[in-house]
PDB file of N, CA, C, O and CB in Angstrom:
ATOM      1  N   UNK A   1     293.123  65.643  41.949  1.00  0.00           N
ATOM      2  CA  UNK A   1     293.386  66.890  41.140  1.00  0.00           C
ATOM      3  C   UNK A   1     294.279  66.604  39.935  1.00  0.00           C
ATOM      4  O   UNK A   1     295.320  65.963  40.077  1.00  0.00           O
ATOM      5  CB  UNK A   1     294.062  67.988  42.025  1.00  0.00           C
ATOM      6  N   UNK A   2     293.909  67.044  38.830  1.00  0.00           N
ATOM      7  CA  UNK A   2     294.626  66.919  37.561  1.00  0.00           C
ATOM      8  C   UNK A   2     295.725  67.850  37.512  1.00  0.00           C
ATOM      9  O   UNK A   2     295.523  69.031  37.792  1.00  0.00           O
ATOM     10  CB  UNK A   2     293.747  67.136  36.398  1.00  0.00           C
ATOM     11  N   UNK A   3     296.929  67.412  37.168  1.00  0.00           N
ATOM     12  CA  UNK A   3     298.074  68.313  36.930  1.00  0.00           C
ATOM     13  C   UNK A   3     298.152  68.625  35.457  1.00  0.00           C
ATOM     14  O   UNK A   3     297.956  67.780  34.584  1.00  0.00           O
ATOM     15  CB  UNK A   3     299.414  67.683  37.424  1.00  0.00           C
ATOM     16  N   UNK A   4     298.470  69.978  35.216  1.00  0.00           N
ATOM     17  CA  UNK A   4     298.560  70.410  33.933  1.00  0.00           C
ATOM     18  C   UNK A   4     299.983  70.624  33.555  1.00  0.00           C
ATOM     19  O   UNK A   4     300.769  71.017  34.417  1.00  0.00           O
ATOM     20  CB  UNK A   4     297.777  71.584  33.755  1.00  0.00           C
ATOM     21  N   UNK A   5     300.375  70.399  32.340  1.00  0.00           N
ATOM     22  CA  UNK A   5     301.652  70.558  31.828  1.00  0.00           C
ATOM     23  C   UNK A   5     301.893  72.062  31.222  1.00  0.00           C
ATOM     24  O   UNK A   5     300.949  72.721  30.786  1.00  0.00           O
ATOM     25  CB  UNK A   5     301.854  69.457  30.769  1.00  0.00           C
ATOM     26  N   UNK A   6     303.012  72.463  31.231  1.00  0.00           N
ATOM     27  CA  UNK A   6     303.310  73.732  30.731  1.00  0.00           C
ATOM     28  C   UNK A   6     302.835  73.852  29.269  1.00  0.00           C
ATOM     29  O   UNK A   6     302.236  74.857  28.886  1.00  0.00           O
ATOM     30  CB  UNK A   6     304.783  73.996  30.865  1.00  0.00           C
ATOM     31  N   UNK A   7     303.121  72.771  28.428  1.00  0.00           N
ATOM     32  CA  UNK A   7     302.684  72.822  27.080  1.00  0.00           C
ATOM     33  C   UNK A   7     301.219  72.882  27.071  1.00  0.00           C
ATOM     34  O   UNK A   7     300.666  73.564  26.209  1.00  0.00           O
ATOM     35  CB  UNK A   7     303.180  71.671  26.291  1.00  0.00           C
ATOM     36  N   UNK A   8     300.525  72.229  27.953  1.00  0.00           N
ATOM     37  CA  UNK A   8     299.027  72.338  27.890  1.00  0.00           C
ATOM     38  C   UNK A   8     298.586  73.740  28.135  1.00  0.00           C
ATOM     39  O   UNK A   8     297.622  74.216  27.535  1.00  0.00           O
ATOM     40  CB  UNK A   8     298.348  71.412  28.919  1.00  0.00           C
ATOM     41  N   UNK A   9     299.267  74.391  28.991  1.00  0.00           N
ATOM     42  CA  UNK A   9     298.895  75.825  29.327  1.00  0.00           C
ATOM     43  C   UNK A   9     299.166  76.715  28.286  1.00  0.00           C
ATOM     44  O   UNK A   9     298.353  77.593  28.000  1.00  0.00           O
ATOM     45  CB  UNK A   9     299.582  76.331  30.501  1.00  0.00           C
ATOM     46  N   UNK A  10     300.409  76.558  27.583  1.00  0.00           N
ATOM     47  CA  UNK A  10     300.709  77.438  26.388  1.00  0.00           C
ATOM     48  C   UNK A  10     299.774  77.157  25.186  1.00  0.00           C
ATOM     49  O   UNK A  10     299.292  78.100  24.558  1.00  0.00           O
ATOM     50  CB  UNK A  10     302.196  77.228  25.930  1.00  0.00           C
ATOM     51  N   UNK A  11     299.509  75.846  24.853  1.00  0.00           N
ATOM     52  CA  UNK A  11     298.592  75.489  23.892  1.00  0.00           C
ATOM     53  C   UNK A  11     297.100  76.060  24.080  1.00  0.00           C
ATOM     54  O   UNK A  11     296.392  76.353  23.117  1.00  0.00           O
ATOM     55  CB  UNK A  11     298.598  74.040  23.860  1.00  0.00           C
ATOM     56  N   UNK A  12     296.719  76.180  25.340  1.00  0.00           N
ATOM     57  CA  UNK A  12     295.438  76.636  25.612  1.00  0.00           C
ATOM     58  C   UNK A  12     295.203  78.136  25.275  1.00  0.00           C
ATOM     59  O   UNK A  12     294.100  78.600  24.988  1.00  0.00           O
ATOM     60  CB  UNK A  12     295.165  76.374  27.006  1.00  0.00           C
ATOM     61  N   UNK A  13     296.289  78.796  25.336  1.00  0.00           N
ATOM     62  CA  UNK A  13     296.271  80.273  25.082  1.00  0.00           C
ATOM     63  C   UNK A  13     296.501  80.683  23.629  1.00  0.00           C
ATOM     64  O   UNK A  13     296.216  81.813  23.232  1.00  0.00           O
ATOM     65  CB  UNK A  13     297.327  80.940  25.926  1.00  0.00           C
ATOM     66  N   UNK A  14     297.073  79.647  22.771  1.00  0.00           N
ATOM     67  CA  UNK A  14     297.314  79.889  21.424  1.00  0.00           C
ATOM     68  C   UNK A  14     296.045  80.421  20.668  1.00  0.00           C
ATOM     69  O   UNK A  14     294.955  79.880  20.851  1.00  0.00           O
ATOM     70  CB  UNK A  14     297.827  78.638  20.814  1.00  0.00           C
ATOM     71  N   UNK A  15     296.196  81.478  19.825  1.00  0.00           N
ATOM     72  CA  UNK A  15     295.045  82.055  19.115  1.00  0.00           C
ATOM     73  C   UNK A  15     294.399  83.132  19.955  1.00  0.00           C
ATOM     74  O   UNK A  15     293.661  83.952  19.411  1.00  0.00           O
ATOM     75  CB  UNK A  15     294.012  80.969  18.763  1.00  0.00           C
ATOM     76  N   UNK A  16     294.651  83.175  21.323  1.00  0.00           N
ATOM     77  CA  UNK A  16     293.983  84.178  22.139  1.00  0.00           C
ATOM     78  C   UNK A  16     294.927  85.305  22.644  1.00  0.00           C
ATOM     79  O   UNK A  16     294.496  86.326  23.179  1.00  0.00           O
ATOM     80  CB  UNK A  16     293.334  83.492  23.321  1.00  0.00           C
ATOM     81  N   UNK A  17     296.233  85.051  22.439  1.00  0.00           N
ATOM     82  CA  UNK A  17     297.134  85.974  22.736  1.00  0.00           C
ATOM     83  C   UNK A  17     298.224  86.334  21.623  1.00  0.00           C
ATOM     84  O   UNK A  17     298.234  85.744  20.543  1.00  0.00           O
ATOM     85  CB  UNK A  17     297.717  85.531  23.905  1.00  0.00           C
ATOM     86  N   UNK A  18     299.076  87.266  21.925  1.00  0.00           N
ATOM     87  CA  UNK A  18     299.998  87.715  20.822  1.00  0.00           C
ATOM     88  C   UNK A  18     300.932  86.603  20.526  1.00  0.00           C
ATOM     89  O   UNK A  18     301.641  86.119  21.409  1.00  0.00           O
ATOM     90  CB  UNK A  18     300.808  89.014  21.197  1.00  0.00           C
ATOM     91  N   UNK A  19     300.946  86.141  19.144  1.00  0.00           N
ATOM     92  CA  UNK A  19     301.886  85.077  18.846  1.00  0.00           C
ATOM     93  C   UNK A  19     303.468  85.379  19.004  1.00  0.00           C
ATOM     94  O   UNK A  19     304.252  84.502  19.367  1.00  0.00           O
ATOM     95  CB  UNK A  19     301.611  84.672  17.445  1.00  0.00           C
ATOM     96  N   UNK A  20     303.845  86.640  18.713  1.00  0.00           N
ATOM     97  CA  UNK A  20     305.242  86.968  18.966  1.00  0.00           C
ATOM     98  C   UNK A  20     305.541  86.903  20.491  1.00  0.00           C
ATOM     99  O   UNK A  20     306.610  86.415  20.857  1.00  0.00           O
ATOM    100  CB  UNK A  20     305.574  88.388  18.394  1.00  0.00           C
ATOM    101  N   UNK A  21     304.702  87.342  21.339  1.00  0.00           N
ATOM    102  CA  UNK A  21     304.924  87.247  22.764  1.00  0.00           C
ATOM    103  C   UNK A  21     304.940  85.815  23.229  1.00  0.00           C
ATOM    104  O   UNK A  21     305.796  85.421  24.021  1.00  0.00           O
ATOM    105  CB  UNK A  21     303.878  88.014  23.506  1.00  0.00           C
ATOM    106  N   UNK A  22     304.063  85.086  22.777  1.00  0.00           N
ATOM    107  CA  UNK A  22     303.945  83.553  23.089  1.00  0.00           C
ATOM    108  C   UNK A  22     305.296  82.923  22.638  1.00  0.00           C
ATOM    109  O   UNK A  22     305.905  82.154  23.381  1.00  0.00           O
ATOM    110  CB  UNK A  22     302.629  82.808  22.260  1.00  0.00           C
ATOM    111  N   UNK A  23     305.718  83.245  21.483  1.00  0.00           N
ATOM    112  CA  UNK A  23     307.018  82.575  20.978  1.00  0.00           C
ATOM    113  C   UNK A  23     308.198  83.042  21.855  1.00  0.00           C
ATOM    114  O   UNK A  23     309.072  82.225  22.145  1.00  0.00           O
ATOM    115  CB  UNK A  23     307.324  82.954  19.402  1.00  0.00           C
ATOM    116  N   UNK A  24     308.271  84.377  22.313  1.00  0.00           N
ATOM    117  CA  UNK A  24     309.255  84.855  23.170  1.00  0.00           C
ATOM    118  C   UNK A  24     309.252  84.077  24.431  1.00  0.00           C
ATOM    119  O   UNK A  24     310.289  83.611  24.904  1.00  0.00           O
ATOM    120  CB  UNK A  24     309.075  86.272  23.420  1.00  0.00           C
ATOM    121  N   UNK A  25     308.061  83.935  24.983  1.00  0.00           N
ATOM    122  CA  UNK A  25     307.866  83.272  26.269  1.00  0.00           C
ATOM    123  C   UNK A  25     308.331  81.910  26.193  1.00  0.00           C
ATOM    124  O   UNK A  25     308.994  81.463  27.129  1.00  0.00           O
ATOM    125  CB  UNK A  25     306.454  83.292  26.706  1.00  0.00           C
ATOM    126  N   UNK A  26     308.055  81.180  25.165  1.00  0.00           N
ATOM    127  CA  UNK A  26     308.598  79.777  24.999  1.00  0.00           C
ATOM    128  C   UNK A  26     309.916  79.719  24.976  1.00  0.00           C
ATOM    129  O   UNK A  26     310.456  78.852  25.663  1.00  0.00           O
ATOM    130  CB  UNK A  26     308.180  79.131  23.857  1.00  0.00           C
ATOM    131  N   UNK A  27     310.734  80.635  24.176  1.00  0.00           N
ATOM    132  CA  UNK A  27     312.125  80.689  24.095  1.00  0.00           C
ATOM    133  C   UNK A  27     312.731  80.831  25.582  1.00  0.00           C
ATOM    134  O   UNK A  27     313.651  80.107  25.962  1.00  0.00           O
ATOM    135  CB  UNK A  27     312.536  81.877  23.148  1.00  0.00           C
ATOM    136  N   UNK A  28     312.213  81.704  26.298  1.00  0.00           N
ATOM    137  CA  UNK A  28     312.836  81.979  27.656  1.00  0.00           C
ATOM    138  C   UNK A  28     312.555  80.758  28.476  1.00  0.00           C
ATOM    139  O   UNK A  28     313.454  80.305  29.185  1.00  0.00           O
ATOM    140  CB  UNK A  28     312.243  83.315  28.382  1.00  0.00           C
ATOM    141  N   UNK A  29     311.314  80.160  28.430  1.00  0.00           N
ATOM    142  CA  UNK A  29     311.168  78.845  29.167  1.00  0.00           C
ATOM    143  C   UNK A  29     312.199  77.769  28.895  1.00  0.00           C
ATOM    144  O   UNK A  29     312.781  77.173  29.801  1.00  0.00           O
ATOM    145  CB  UNK A  29     309.857  78.259  28.851  1.00  0.00           C
ATOM    146  N   UNK A  30     312.402  77.547  27.587  1.00  0.00           N
ATOM    147  CA  UNK A  30     313.332  76.632  27.179  1.00  0.00           C
ATOM    148  C   UNK A  30     314.840  76.953  27.692  1.00  0.00           C
ATOM    149  O   UNK A  30     315.602  76.043  28.017  1.00  0.00           O
ATOM    150  CB  UNK A  30     313.242  76.575  25.692  1.00  0.00           C
ATOM    151  N   UNK A  31     315.192  78.266  27.735  1.00  0.00           N
ATOM    152  CA  UNK A  31     316.527  78.572  28.178  1.00  0.00           C
ATOM    153  C   UNK A  31     316.461  78.397  29.769  1.00  0.00           C
ATOM    154  O   UNK A  31     317.447  77.941  30.348  1.00  0.00           O
ATOM    155  CB  UNK A  31     316.994  80.094  27.694  1.00  0.00           C
ATOM    156  N   UNK A  32     315.380  78.733  30.438  1.00  0.00           N
ATOM    157  CA  UNK A  32     315.331  78.695  31.860  1.00  0.00           C
ATOM    158  C   UNK A  32     315.244  77.276  32.447  1.00  0.00           C
ATOM    159  O   UNK A  32     315.603  77.050  33.603  1.00  0.00           O
ATOM    160  CB  UNK A  32     314.187  79.495  32.311  1.00  0.00           C
ATOM    161  N   UNK A  33     314.746  76.300  31.609  1.00  0.00           N
ATOM    162  CA  UNK A  33     314.630  74.901  32.014  1.00  0.00           C
ATOM    163  C   UNK A  33     315.722  74.097  31.446  1.00  0.00           C
ATOM    164  O   UNK A  33     315.937  72.954  31.850  1.00  0.00           O
ATOM    165  CB  UNK A  33     313.319  74.320  31.605  1.00  0.00           C
ATOM    166  N   UNK A  34     316.447  74.677  30.487  1.00  0.00           N
ATOM    167  CA  UNK A  34     317.523  73.939  29.924  1.00  0.00           C
ATOM    168  C   UNK A  34     317.203  72.864  28.969  1.00  0.00           C
ATOM    169  O   UNK A  34     318.062  72.121  28.493  1.00  0.00           O
ATOM    170  CB  UNK A  34     318.250  73.398  30.932  1.00  0.00           C
ATOM    171  N   UNK A  35     315.801  72.792  28.669  1.00  0.00           N
ATOM    172  CA  UNK A  35     315.281  71.865  27.715  1.00  0.00           C
ATOM    173  C   UNK A  35     313.830  72.205  27.435  1.00  0.00           C
ATOM    174  O   UNK A  35     313.134  72.769  28.280  1.00  0.00           O
ATOM    175  CB  UNK A  35     315.431  70.432  28.210  1.00  0.00           C
ATOM    176  N   UNK A  36     313.392  71.859  26.254  1.00  0.00           N
ATOM    177  CA  UNK A  36     311.947  72.138  25.999  1.00  0.00           C
ATOM    178  C   UNK A  36     311.061  71.096  26.833  1.00  0.00           C
ATOM    179  O   UNK A  36     310.286  70.339  26.250  1.00  0.00           O
ATOM    180  CB  UNK A  36     311.625  72.025  24.381  1.00  0.00           C
ATOM    181  N   UNK A  37     311.187  71.092  28.014  1.00  0.00           N
ATOM    182  CA  UNK A  37     310.547  70.108  28.887  1.00  0.00           C
ATOM    183  C   UNK A  37     309.064  70.581  29.255  1.00  0.00           C
ATOM    184  O   UNK A  37     308.686  70.668  30.424  1.00  0.00           O
ATOM    185  CB  UNK A  37     311.437  69.910  30.211  1.00  0.00           C
ATOM    186  N   UNK A  38     308.310  70.861  28.224  1.00  0.00           N
ATOM    187  CA  UNK A  38     306.973  71.377  28.348  1.00  0.00           C
ATOM    188  C   UNK A  38     305.929  70.322  28.720  1.00  0.00           C
ATOM    189  O   UNK A  38     304.798  70.668  29.060  1.00  0.00           O
ATOM    190  CB  UNK A  38     306.588  72.027  27.082  1.00  0.00           C
ATOM    191  N   UNK A  39     306.293  69.058  28.660  1.00  0.00           N
ATOM    192  CA  UNK A  39     305.349  68.094  29.100  1.00  0.00           C
ATOM    193  C   UNK A  39     305.386  67.716  30.518  1.00  0.00           C
ATOM    194  O   UNK A  39     304.548  66.951  30.995  1.00  0.00           O
ATOM    195  CB  UNK A  39     305.493  66.963  28.356  1.00  0.00           C
ATOM    196  N   UNK A  40     306.394  68.268  31.240  1.00  0.00           N
ATOM    197  CA  UNK A  40     306.422  67.929  32.734  1.00  0.00           C
ATOM    198  C   UNK A  40     305.317  68.641  33.419  1.00  0.00           C
ATOM    199  O   UNK A  40     304.903  69.727  33.016  1.00  0.00           O
ATOM    200  CB  UNK A  40     307.791  68.324  33.418  1.00  0.00           C
ATOM    201  N   UNK A  41     304.813  67.991  34.516  1.00  0.00           N
ATOM    202  CA  UNK A  41     303.616  68.583  35.141  1.00  0.00           C
ATOM    203  C   UNK A  41     304.197  69.902  35.809  1.00  0.00           C
ATOM    204  O   UNK A  41     305.358  70.049  36.191  1.00  0.00           O
ATOM    205  CB  UNK A  41     302.871  67.529  36.256  1.00  0.00           C
ATOM    206  N   UNK A  42     303.138  70.859  35.879  1.00  0.00           N
ATOM    207  CA  UNK A  42     303.357  72.076  36.531  1.00  0.00           C
ATOM    208  C   UNK A  42     302.779  71.863  37.978  1.00  0.00           C
ATOM    209  O   UNK A  42     301.561  71.899  38.154  1.00  0.00           O
ATOM    210  CB  UNK A  42     302.688  73.288  35.736  1.00  0.00           C
ATOM    211  N   UNK A  43     303.665  71.639  39.020  1.00  0.00           N
ATOM    212  CA  UNK A  43     303.139  71.521  40.395  1.00  0.00           C
ATOM    213  C   UNK A  43     303.050  72.827  41.092  1.00  0.00           C
ATOM    214  O   UNK A  43     302.115  73.120  41.836  1.00  0.00           O
ATOM    215  CB  UNK A  43     303.982  70.607  41.205  1.00  0.00           C
ATOM    216  N   UNK A  44     304.089  73.626  40.816  1.00  0.00           N
ATOM    217  CA  UNK A  44     304.138  74.960  41.388  1.00  0.00           C
ATOM    218  C   UNK A  44     304.552  76.012  40.459  1.00  0.00           C
ATOM    219  O   UNK A  44     305.740  76.151  40.168  1.00  0.00           O
ATOM    220  CB  UNK A  44     305.016  74.985  42.507  1.00  0.00           C
ATOM    221  N   UNK A  45     303.539  76.836  39.928  1.00  0.00           N
ATOM    222  CA  UNK A  45     303.749  77.778  39.050  1.00  0.00           C
ATOM    223  C   UNK A  45     304.767  78.911  39.491  1.00  0.00           C
ATOM    224  O   UNK A  45     305.324  79.629  38.660  1.00  0.00           O
ATOM    225  CB  UNK A  45     302.495  78.276  38.735  1.00  0.00           C
ATOM    226  N   UNK A  46     304.954  79.011  40.750  1.00  0.00           N
ATOM    227  CA  UNK A  46     305.790  80.043  41.332  1.00  0.00           C
ATOM    228  C   UNK A  46     307.290  79.715  41.042  1.00  0.00           C
ATOM    229  O   UNK A  46     308.141  80.586  40.867  1.00  0.00           O
ATOM    230  CB  UNK A  46     305.517  80.156  42.881  1.00  0.00           C
ATOM    231  N   UNK A  47     307.521  78.409  41.010  1.00  0.00           N
ATOM    232  CA  UNK A  47     308.901  77.945  40.674  1.00  0.00           C
ATOM    233  C   UNK A  47     309.168  78.269  39.240  1.00  0.00           C
ATOM    234  O   UNK A  47     310.255  78.757  38.935  1.00  0.00           O
ATOM    235  CB  UNK A  47     309.089  76.404  40.927  1.00  0.00           C
ATOM    236  N   UNK A  48     308.239  78.029  38.325  1.00  0.00           N
ATOM    237  CA  UNK A  48     308.372  78.385  36.849  1.00  0.00           C
ATOM    238  C   UNK A  48     308.621  79.845  36.671  1.00  0.00           C
ATOM    239  O   UNK A  48     309.455  80.258  35.865  1.00  0.00           O
ATOM    240  CB  UNK A  48     307.094  77.998  36.046  1.00  0.00           C
ATOM    241  N   UNK A  49     307.870  80.655  37.451  1.00  0.00           N
ATOM    242  CA  UNK A  49     307.920  82.110  37.399  1.00  0.00           C
ATOM    243  C   UNK A  49     309.385  82.569  37.826  1.00  0.00           C
ATOM    244  O   UNK A  49     310.052  83.342  37.139  1.00  0.00           O
ATOM    245  CB  UNK A  49     306.780  82.746  38.368  1.00  0.00           C
ATOM    246  N   UNK A  50     309.799  82.045  38.967  1.00  0.00           N
ATOM    247  CA  UNK A  50     311.005  82.347  39.490  1.00  0.00           C
ATOM    248  C   UNK A  50     312.220  82.015  38.396  1.00  0.00           C
ATOM    249  O   UNK A  50     313.138  82.805  38.178  1.00  0.00           O
ATOM    250  CB  UNK A  50     311.124  81.559  40.826  1.00  0.00           C
ATOM    251  N   UNK A  51     312.090  80.847  37.809  1.00  0.00           N
ATOM    252  CA  UNK A  51     313.112  80.430  36.830  1.00  0.00           C
ATOM    253  C   UNK A  51     313.075  81.259  35.583  1.00  0.00           C
ATOM    254  O   UNK A  51     314.119  81.525  34.986  1.00  0.00           O
ATOM    255  CB  UNK A  51     312.937  78.981  36.462  1.00  0.00           C
ATOM    256  N   UNK A  52     311.883  81.682  35.166  1.00  0.00           N
ATOM    257  CA  UNK A  52     311.717  82.571  34.002  1.00  0.00           C
ATOM    258  C   UNK A  52     312.353  83.968  34.254  1.00  0.00           C
ATOM    259  O   UNK A  52     313.087  84.532  33.443  1.00  0.00           O
ATOM    260  CB  UNK A  52     310.200  82.727  33.670  1.00  0.00           C
ATOM    261  N   UNK A  53     311.996  84.457  35.454  1.00  0.00           N
ATOM    262  CA  UNK A  53     312.635  85.900  35.749  1.00  0.00           C
ATOM    263  C   UNK A  53     314.131  85.818  35.863  1.00  0.00           C
ATOM    264  O   UNK A  53     314.862  86.679  35.373  1.00  0.00           O
ATOM    265  CB  UNK A  53     312.078  86.549  37.143  1.00  0.00           C
ATOM    266  N   UNK A  54     314.620  84.662  36.586  1.00  0.00           N
ATOM    267  CA  UNK A  54     316.149  84.670  36.576  1.00  0.00           C
ATOM    268  C   UNK A  54     316.735  84.471  35.237  1.00  0.00           C
ATOM    269  O   UNK A  54     317.774  85.075  34.969  1.00  0.00           O
ATOM    270  CB  UNK A  54     316.707  83.594  37.473  1.00  0.00           C
ATOM    271  N   UNK A  55     316.182  83.682  34.352  1.00  0.00           N
ATOM    272  CA  UNK A  55     316.581  83.687  32.987  1.00  0.00           C
ATOM    273  C   UNK A  55     316.662  84.916  32.279  1.00  0.00           C
ATOM    274  O   UNK A  55     317.659  85.226  31.626  1.00  0.00           O
ATOM    275  CB  UNK A  55     315.788  82.926  32.308  1.00  0.00           C
ATOM    276  N   UNK A  56     315.616  85.650  32.387  1.00  0.00           N
ATOM    277  CA  UNK A  56     315.398  86.973  31.666  1.00  0.00           C
ATOM    278  C   UNK A  56     316.480  87.934  32.169  1.00  0.00           C
ATOM    279  O   UNK A  56     317.070  88.717  31.426  1.00  0.00           O
ATOM    280  CB  UNK A  56     313.898  87.596  31.940  1.00  0.00           C
ATOM    281  N   UNK A  57     316.713  87.808  33.580  1.00  0.00           N
ATOM    282  CA  UNK A  57     317.656  88.811  34.200  1.00  0.00           C
ATOM    283  C   UNK A  57     319.055  88.425  33.547  1.00  0.00           C
ATOM    284  O   UNK A  57     319.807  89.322  33.165  1.00  0.00           O
ATOM    285  CB  UNK A  57     317.677  88.727  35.934  1.00  0.00           C
ATOM    286  N   UNK A  58     319.376  87.169  33.431  1.00  0.00           N
ATOM    287  CA  UNK A  58     320.747  86.715  32.978  1.00  0.00           C
ATOM    288  C   UNK A  58     320.956  87.278  31.434  1.00  0.00           C
ATOM    289  O   UNK A  58     322.071  87.493  30.958  1.00  0.00           O
ATOM    290  CB  UNK A  58     320.855  84.976  33.050  1.00  0.00           C
ATOM    291  N   UNK A  59     319.841  87.462  30.802  1.00  0.00           N
ATOM    292  CA  UNK A  59     319.917  87.952  29.382  1.00  0.00           C
ATOM    293  C   UNK A  59     319.725  89.485  29.226  1.00  0.00           C
ATOM    294  O   UNK A  59     319.519  90.043  28.148  1.00  0.00           O
ATOM    295  CB  UNK A  59     318.839  87.237  28.537  1.00  0.00           C
ATOM    296  N   UNK A  60     319.822  90.115  30.465  1.00  0.00           N
ATOM    297  CA  UNK A  60     319.739  91.502  30.498  1.00  0.00           C
ATOM    298  C   UNK A  60     318.417  92.059  29.861  1.00  0.00           C
ATOM    299  O   UNK A  60     318.443  93.040  29.117  1.00  0.00           O
ATOM    300  CB  UNK A  60     320.932  92.045  29.819  1.00  0.00           C
ATOM    301  N   UNK A  61     317.312  91.425  30.168  1.00  0.00           N
ATOM    302  CA  UNK A  61     316.086  91.867  29.689  1.00  0.00           C
ATOM    303  C   UNK A  61     315.640  93.103  30.688  1.00  0.00           C
ATOM    304  O   UNK A  61     315.884  93.082  31.894  1.00  0.00           O
ATOM    305  CB  UNK A  61     315.029  90.613  29.644  1.00  0.00           C
ATOM    306  N   UNK A  62     315.035  94.054  30.100  1.00  0.00           N
ATOM    307  CA  UNK A  62     314.636  95.196  30.862  1.00  0.00           C
ATOM    308  C   UNK A  62     313.582  94.782  31.904  1.00  0.00           C
ATOM    309  O   UNK A  62     312.791  93.867  31.674  1.00  0.00           O
ATOM    310  CB  UNK A  62     314.102  96.295  29.934  1.00  0.00           C
ATOM    311  N   UNK A  63     313.590  95.490  33.076  1.00  0.00           N
ATOM    312  CA  UNK A  63     312.534  95.242  34.063  1.00  0.00           C
ATOM    313  C   UNK A  63     311.116  95.285  33.525  1.00  0.00           C
ATOM    314  O   UNK A  63     310.292  94.423  33.830  1.00  0.00           O
ATOM    315  CB  UNK A  63     312.647  96.225  35.146  1.00  0.00           C
ATOM    316  N   UNK A  64     310.838  96.334  32.694  1.00  0.00           N
ATOM    317  CA  UNK A  64     309.530  96.467  32.081  1.00  0.00           C
ATOM    318  C   UNK A  64     309.127  95.292  31.356  1.00  0.00           C
ATOM    319  O   UNK A  64     308.021  94.767  31.487  1.00  0.00           O
ATOM    320  CB  UNK A  64     309.482  97.586  31.198  1.00  0.00           C
ATOM    321  N   UNK A  65     310.136  94.840  30.506  1.00  0.00           N
ATOM    322  CA  UNK A  65     309.722  93.535  29.645  1.00  0.00           C
ATOM    323  C   UNK A  65     309.499  92.395  30.517  1.00  0.00           C
ATOM    324  O   UNK A  65     308.555  91.635  30.298  1.00  0.00           O
ATOM    325  CB  UNK A  65     310.842  93.088  28.578  1.00  0.00           C
ATOM    326  N   UNK A  66     310.368  92.201  31.575  1.00  0.00           N
ATOM    327  CA  UNK A  66     310.153  91.051  32.529  1.00  0.00           C
ATOM    328  C   UNK A  66     308.865  91.176  33.091  1.00  0.00           C
ATOM    329  O   UNK A  66     308.152  90.172  33.123  1.00  0.00           O
ATOM    330  CB  UNK A  66     311.175  90.976  33.646  1.00  0.00           C
ATOM    331  N   UNK A  67     308.423  92.326  33.572  1.00  0.00           N
ATOM    332  CA  UNK A  67     307.126  92.466  34.190  1.00  0.00           C
ATOM    333  C   UNK A  67     305.878  92.145  33.188  1.00  0.00           C
ATOM    334  O   UNK A  67     304.862  91.556  33.556  1.00  0.00           O
ATOM    335  CB  UNK A  67     307.031  93.925  34.739  1.00  0.00           C
ATOM    336  N   UNK A  68     306.093  92.584  31.974  1.00  0.00           N
ATOM    337  CA  UNK A  68     305.044  92.407  31.028  1.00  0.00           C
ATOM    338  C   UNK A  68     304.966  90.903  30.618  1.00  0.00           C
ATOM    339  O   UNK A  68     303.887  90.348  30.408  1.00  0.00           O
ATOM    340  CB  UNK A  68     305.278  93.327  29.800  1.00  0.00           C
ATOM    341  N   UNK A  69     306.093  90.317  30.524  1.00  0.00           N
ATOM    342  CA  UNK A  69     306.071  88.764  30.148  1.00  0.00           C
ATOM    343  C   UNK A  69     305.557  87.892  31.256  1.00  0.00           C
ATOM    344  O   UNK A  69     304.868  86.893  31.052  1.00  0.00           O
ATOM    345  CB  UNK A  69     307.529  88.227  29.789  1.00  0.00           C
ATOM    346  N   UNK A  70     305.956  88.353  32.536  1.00  0.00           N
ATOM    347  CA  UNK A  70     305.504  87.603  33.666  1.00  0.00           C
ATOM    348  C   UNK A  70     303.992  87.714  33.829  1.00  0.00           C
ATOM    349  O   UNK A  70     303.351  86.728  34.193  1.00  0.00           O
ATOM    350  CB  UNK A  70     306.209  88.069  34.910  1.00  0.00           C
ATOM    351  N   UNK A  71     303.419  88.845  33.580  1.00  0.00           N
ATOM    352  CA  UNK A  71     302.063  88.996  33.660  1.00  0.00           C
ATOM    353  C   UNK A  71     301.313  88.271  32.511  1.00  0.00           C
ATOM    354  O   UNK A  71     300.250  87.675  32.686  1.00  0.00           O
ATOM    355  CB  UNK A  71     301.766  90.417  33.688  1.00  0.00           C
ATOM    356  N   UNK A  72     301.983  88.377  31.270  1.00  0.00           N
ATOM    357  CA  UNK A  72     301.349  87.688  30.155  1.00  0.00           C
ATOM    358  C   UNK A  72     301.161  86.261  30.409  1.00  0.00           C
ATOM    359  O   UNK A  72     300.636  85.546  29.556  1.00  0.00           O
ATOM    360  CB  UNK A  72     302.121  87.851  28.932  1.00  0.00           C
TER     361      UNK A  72
END
């Protein structure tokens, strides 16, 4: 089974999604991971989701925005 990196996932959606939302999502991932470690393999997307949500909560992001970005 081929493992995909977060960078691979984000690059795959470029041009198909809102650029400002994608930029915002990248920023939250950098903050959540503590580094722009986008080339690390994504073994469990639920871990990334949890880290992303925790980061947004620490930045007092509204629940609606959190839900929208997680779905995005």
